[in-house]
C-alpha positions as CSV (number, residue, x, y, z in Angstrom):
1,M,-0.3,0.6,0.0
2,D,3.0,2.2,-0.1
3,Y,2.9,2.7,-3.9
4,V,-0.4,3.7,-3.5
5,S,0.4,6.8,-1.1
6,A,3.5,7.5,-2.9
7,L,1.4,8.0,-6.1
8,V,-1.5,9.8,-4.8
9,P,-0.5,12.9,-5.4
10,P,2.1,13.5,-8.2
11,V,-1.3,11.7,-10.4
12,V,-3.3,14.1,-8.0
13,M,-0.9,17.3,-8.9
14,A,-1.2,15.8,-12.2
15,V,-4.9,16.2,-12.7
16,F,-5.7,20.0,-11.5
17,F,-2.5,20.9,-13.6
18,T,-4.4,19.2,-16.7
19,G,-7.6,21.0,-15.7
20,L,-5.8,25.0,-15.5
21,I,-3.9,24.7,-18.5
22,V,-7.0,23.5,-20.0
23,T,-9.0,26.6,-18.2
24,I,-6.3,28.8,-19.5
25,V,-7.0,27.6,-23.4
26,K,-10.1,27.5,-23.6
27,T,-10.7,31.1,-21.7
28,Q,-8.2,32.6,-24.7
29,G,-10.1,34.2,-27.5
30,G,-13.4,34.1,-27.9
31,A,-17.2,36.3,-27.2
32,N,-14.5,38.3,-24.1
33,K,-11.3,38.8,-26.7
34,A,-12.8,41.9,-28.2
35,K,-14.9,43.2,-25.0
36,E,-10.1,43.3,-23.5
37,D,-8.6,43.9,-27.0
38,A,-11.0,47.7,-26.8
39,V,-9.5,48.6,-22.5
40,V,-6.6,47.1,-23.2
41,D,-6.6,49.8,-26.3
42,A,-8.6,52.9,-25.1
43,A,-6.1,52.1,-21.9
44,L,-3.5,52.5,-24.5
45,A,-4.7,55.8,-26.1
46,R,-6.0,57.1,-22.4
47,A,-2.2,56.8,-21.7
48,E,-0.6,58.0,-24.8
49,S,-2.8,61.3,-25.1
50,T,-1.8,62.0,-21.7
51,R,1.4,61.5,-22.1
52,Q,1.4,64.1,-25.4
53,A,-0.6,67.3,-22.6
54,S,2.3,66.2,-20.6
55,R,4.8,67.1,-23.4
56,D,2.7,69.9,-24.3
57,T,2.6,71.7,-21.2
58,G,5.8,70.9,-20.1
59,A,8.5,71.9,-23.4
């Protein structure tokens, strides 16, 4: 029975790791990708406009 108790932790970790990878792959892209891209684009545009405004007032 020692071999069973020795094999259980690696098997459990492998199952959870596989589940984690499957979840990560499933959440990439899809319907939320457009929303996430829009949020990132808005943040980048806001940062760029702030940087240009500070450059204009600092010059």
